[in-house]
C-alpha positions in Angstrom: -11.0 1.3 -3.3 -9.4 -1.9 -2.1 -6.0 -2.4 -0.4 -3.9 -5.6 -0.6 -0.9 -5.8 1.7 1.6 -8.4 2.6 5.3 -9.2 2.9 7.5 -9.2 -0.1 6.7 -12.0 -2.7 3.6 -13.2 -0.8 1.3 -13.0 -3.8 -0.7 -9.9 -3.0 -0.5 -8.6 -6.6 -1.6 -11.9 -8.1 -4.5 -12.2 -5.7 -5.6 -8.6 -6.3 -5.5 -9.2 -10.1 -7.5 -12.4 -9.8 -10.2 -10.9 -7.5 -10.4 -7.6 -9.4 -10.0 -8.4 -13.1 -11.5 -5.1 -14.5 -10.2 -2.7 -11.9 -7.3 -0.3 -12.1 -4.4 -1.8 -10.0 -1.5 0.1 -8.5 1.2 -2.5 -7.9 4.2 -1.9 -5.7 2.5 1.1 -4.2 5.2 1.2 -1.5 7.6 2.2 -4.2 5.4 5.0 -5.4 5.4 6.3 -1.9 9.2 6.1 -1.8 9.3 8.2 -4.9 7.0 10.8 -3.4 9.3 10.9 -0.3 12.3 11.6 -2.6 10.3 14.3 -4.3 9.6 15.8 -0.8 5.8 15.6 -1.5 3.3 16.0 1.3 2.3 12.4 1.8 -1.1 13.1 3.4 -2.0 15.3 0.4 -0.8 12.5 -1.9 -2.9 9.9 0.0 -6.0 12.1 -0.2 -5.4 12.7 -3.9 -5.3 9.0 -4.5 -8.5 8.4 -2.6 -10.4 11.1 -4.4 -9.0 10.5 -7.9 -9.1 6.8 -7.9 -12.0 5.7 -5.7 -12.4 2.3 -7.5 -8.7 1.5 -7.6 -6.9 -1.5 -6.1 -3.8 -0.6 -4.2 -1.1 -3.3 -3.7 1.8 -2.8 -1.3 4.4 -4.6 0.7 4.3 -4.4 4.5 7.6 -2.5 5.3 7.2 -1.8 9.0 8.1 -5.1 10.5 11.4 -6.2 11.8 14.4 -4.3 13.0 14.3 -0.5 12.8 16.8 0.7 10.2 19.8 2.8 11.3 19.4 4.9 8.1 17.2 7.9 8.5 15.9 7.7 5.0 14.8 4.1 5.4 13.0 5.0 8.7 11.3 7.9 6.9 10.2 5.4 4.2 8.7 3.0 6.6 6.9 5.8 8.4 5.6 7.3 5.1 4.4 4.0 3.8 2.6 3.2 7.1 0.9 6.7 7.3 -0.2 6.7 3.6 -1.6 3.1 3.8 -3.4 3.9 7.1 -5.2 6.8 5.3 -6.0 4.5 2.3 -7.2 1.7 4.5 -9.5 4.0 6.4 -11.3 4.9 3.1 -11.1 1.5 1.5 -14.1 -0.8 1.2 -11.8 -3.8 1.8 -8.4 -4.4 3.2 -6.8 -7.8 2.5 -3.6 -9.1 4.1 -1.9 -11.8 2.0 0.4 -14.5 3.3 1.6 -17.4 1.1 -0.9 -16.3 -1.6 -3.8 -16.6 0.8 -5.8 -13.4 1.5 -7.4 -12.7 4.8 -9.9 -9.9 4.7 -9.2 -7.6 7.7 -11.7 -4.9 6.7 
């Protein structure tokens, strides 16, 4: 598994596709996590299922935890959920790449 993260519109999906042409890619994974939160799913179970079911996948997500903490409780839960799931995925990934301005920096 590989994880590509970066701010919105920083080119993480494009880079992930270019570097992994024959791999299954899960783009906008932060939105998948948002949906799981709305479904009241157990996020740690979801993370472990992703890790075990898709060990060769490429996960692409926006960084959502920077900046001002939202007043809205649901947005705070979203940020926390994304952070926790991505931490679990990063721990099991063979590579973690942070993308800024289309340039990837491997951090793991």
